[in-house]
C-alpha positions in Angstrom: 59.5 29.0 34.5 57.7 31.8 32.8 57.8 29.9 29.5 54.7 29.3 27.5 54.2 26.8 24.7 51.2 26.9 22.3 49.9 23.9 20.6 48.9 23.8 17.0 45.4 25.0 16.0 42.6 22.5 15.5 39.4 23.6 13.9 36.2 21.8 15.1 33.2 21.9 12.8 29.8 21.0 13.9 27.5 19.9 11.0 23.9 20.6 11.7 21.7 18.8 9.2 18.0 19.3 9.5 15.9 16.4 10.9 14.7 14.2 8.0 11.1 14.2 7.2 8.9 11.8 5.3 6.2 12.7 2.9 3.6 10.2 1.6 2.4 10.6 -1.9 -1.1 9.2 -1.5 -2.9 7.8 1.5 -1.0 5.9 4.1 -4.1 3.7 4.5 -3.7 1.3 1.5 -5.4 -1.8 0.2 -3.6 -5.1 0.2 -1.5 -5.4 -3.0 -1.1 -1.6 -3.3 1.7 0.7 -2.3 2.2 4.2 -1.1 5.3 6.2 -2.1 7.3 7.5 0.8 9.9 10.2 0.1 12.3 12.1 2.3 13.9 15.5 2.0 17.2 15.5 0.3 20.5 17.2 1.0 23.9 17.0 -0.8 26.1 14.2 0.4 23.4 12.4 2.4 22.8 8.7 2.2 19.5 7.1 3.2 18.4 4.0 5.0 14.7 3.2 5.3 13.4 1.0 8.2 10.1 -0.6 9.0 9.1 -1.4 12.6 12.7 -0.5 13.8 14.4 -2.9 11.3 16.4 -1.7 8.3 14.8 -2.6 5.0 17.5 -4.4 2.9 18.3 -2.4 -0.2 16.1 0.5 0.7 18.7 3.2 0.4 17.1 5.7 -2.1 15.5 9.0 -1.4 12.1 7.3 -1.8 10.5 4.0 -0.9 7.3 2.2 -2.0 5.7 0.9 1.1 3.5 -2.2 0.6 3.4 -3.6 4.1 1.7 -2.2 7.3 4.1 -0.8 9.8 5.9 2.2 11.2 8.4 3.7 8.7 11.4 5.9 9.4 14.4 7.0 7.3 17.9 7.7 8.6 20.0 10.4 6.8 23.8 9.9 7.2 26.4 12.5 6.1 30.0 13.0 7.2 29.6 10.3 9.9 26.6 12.0 11.4 23.1 10.3 11.4 19.6 11.5 12.1 16.3 9.7 12.0 13.0 11.0 10.9 9.9 10.9 13.0 7.9 7.8 12.4 5.1 7.5 9.8 2.5 4.7 10.0 1.2 2.8 7.0 -1.9 0.6 7.4 -3.0 -2.1 5.0 -6.5 -3.3 4.7 -7.7 -6.5 3.1 -10.4 -6.3 0.6 -14.0 -7.2 1.5 -15.3 -10.7 1.4 -16.3 -11.6 -2.1 -18.0 -14.9 -2.5 -20.7 -15.9 -5.0 -23.0 -18.8 -5.2 -25.5 -20.1 -7.7 -29.1 -20.5 -6.7 -29.6 -23.6 -8.7 -27.8 -25.6 -11.4 -25.3 -23.8 -13.7 -26.0 -26.3 -16.4 -28.8 -24.5 -18.3 -30.9 -25.4 -21.2 -31.6 -22.7 -23.8 -34.0 -20.1 -22.3 -33.3 -21.1 -18.7 -31.7 -18.8 -16.1 -29.8 -19.1 -12.8 -29.5 -16.5 -10.1 -26.0 -15.7 -8.9 -25.7 -14.2 -5.4 -22.8 -12.4 -3.8 -22.4 -12.3 0.0 -23.7 -8.9 1.2 -21.0 -6.6 2.7 -22.2 -3.5 4.6 -21.5 -0.3 2.7 -20.2 -2.1 -0.4 -20.9 -1.5 -4.1 -21.1 -4.4 -6.5 -20.2 -4.9 -10.2 -20.9 -8.2 -12.0 -18.4 -9.4 -14.6 -18.8 -12.0 -17.4 -15.7 -13.5 -19.1 -13.6 -10.7 -17.6 -15.8 -7.8 -18.9 -18.1 -5.6 -16.9 -21.8 -6.3 -17.3 -23.3 -2.8 -17.7 -26.0 -2.1 -15.1 -25.3 -5.2 -13.1 -24.6 -3.6 -9.8 -26.8 -5.4 -7.2 -26.1 -8.3 -4.9 -27.6 -10.8 -7.4 -27.5 -11.3 -11.1 -29.7 -13.5 -13.3 -27.5 -15.3 -15.8 -28.9 -16.7 -19.0 -25.8 -17.0 -21.2 -22.8 -19.3 -21.1 -19.7 -17.7 -19.5 -17.6 -17.3 -16.4 -19.2 -14.9 -13.9 -17.7 -13.0 -11.0 -18.6 -10.1 -8.8 -16.3 -7.2 -7.8 -17.1 -6.0 -4.3 -15.8 -2.5 -3.3 -15.7 -0.8 0.1 -12.5 1.2 0.7 -10.7 -1.7 -1.1 -11.9 -4.0 -3.9 -12.0 -7.8 -4.0 -13.1 -10.0 -6.9 -15.1 -13.1 -6.1 -14.6 -16.7 -7.0 -15.7 -17.6 -10.6 -18.8 -19.6 -11.5 
């Protein structure tokens, strides 16, 4: 009656880390086989976990991640038992254009003969003919007249690049 008892003092700390962000170093619209480097802001004592389409990416626990697949990427920062997720960032992956060549005749030539090689036309594309792995200077149309032995291909470029079959 009339007595008071005080408990011990307990300090409560609220840690307010900023929301993680993702920066892309390069376009997030990439060609198949390429990557875009994703990086997040960094703070002392923070661990990272990257995810794609809502699923953690095994082993992706660094401050940056090379994205090679299409999807929605997020990163979670965890420190002192608190976690925060970044807003989502989408990466799109485009396949290269169709690149197929055909010979307009026999590829077994006698000395002095030629064969015309044609590549399938792709709207808006540029073309570069290649012989034995080397660029043929000036050969940038949809057909090429071959008169020398070798292996021919055509590189077709839109926003992405594909190399044709070999003849």
